[in-house]
C-alpha positions in Angstrom: 97.0 59.7 84.3 93.7 61.5 85.2 92.8 64.1 82.7 90.2 65.9 84.6 88.0 65.8 87.8 84.6 67.3 87.3 81.2 67.6 89.1 78.9 64.6 88.4 76.0 65.1 86.0 72.7 63.3 85.9 73.9 61.3 82.8 76.6 59.7 84.9 74.1 57.7 86.8 74.4 54.4 84.9 78.2 54.3 85.2 78.2 55.2 88.8 75.5 52.6 89.6 77.5 49.9 87.8 80.7 50.8 89.7 78.8 50.9 93.0 77.6 47.3 92.4 81.2 46.3 91.6 82.2 47.2 95.2 80.1 44.1 96.3 78.9 45.6 99.5 75.6 43.7 99.3 73.7 47.0 99.1 71.7 47.8 96.0 72.8 50.7 93.8 71.0 53.9 94.7 67.9 54.7 92.7 68.2 57.3 90.0 66.0 59.7 92.1 68.3 59.3 95.1 71.3 59.8 92.9 70.0 63.0 91.4 68.7 64.5 94.6 71.3 63.4 97.3 74.4 61.8 95.8 75.1 63.6 92.5 75.7 67.0 94.3 78.5 65.3 96.4 80.0 63.3 93.6 83.1 64.0 91.5 83.9 62.1 88.3 87.5 61.3 87.1 88.0 61.3 83.4 90.8 60.2 81.0 90.5 61.7 77.5 87.0 62.8 78.2 85.8 59.4 79.3 84.5 58.8 82.8 86.8 56.3 84.6 85.9 56.6 88.3 84.1 58.5 91.0 84.3 59.9 94.5 81.3 60.6 96.8 82.1 62.8 99.8 80.5 64.7 102.6 82.0 68.0 103.6 81.3 70.0 106.7 83.1 73.1 108.2 86.6 71.8 109.2 86.2 68.2 108.1 85.3 65.9 105.2 84.3 62.3 104.9 84.9 60.2 101.7 82.2 57.7 101.2 83.4 55.9 98.1 86.3 56.0 95.7 85.7 53.7 92.8 87.5 53.3 89.5 86.6 51.4 86.4 88.1 47.9 86.1 90.0 48.9 83.0 92.0 51.6 84.9 92.4 50.0 88.4 95.9 49.9 89.6 96.9 52.9 87.4 96.5 55.7 89.9 92.9 56.7 89.2 91.4 55.7 92.6 
């Protein structure tokens, strides 16, 4: 189903912020400045036919990794993207 996984770009911010709010954690979406400086470097974007459909934010250290969020667009949920 997923066509590609790529590094996040600054222009992914609006999509990721929207998906973040859909998690309904009660937390606000990260600011664009925080996204660009802290989160974007640790974010991977899933695409189908060149269209972003989900994201993963992780932290990686020597010998271990932690997944912070895995979120997919509502249109592809339940289809193996997240």
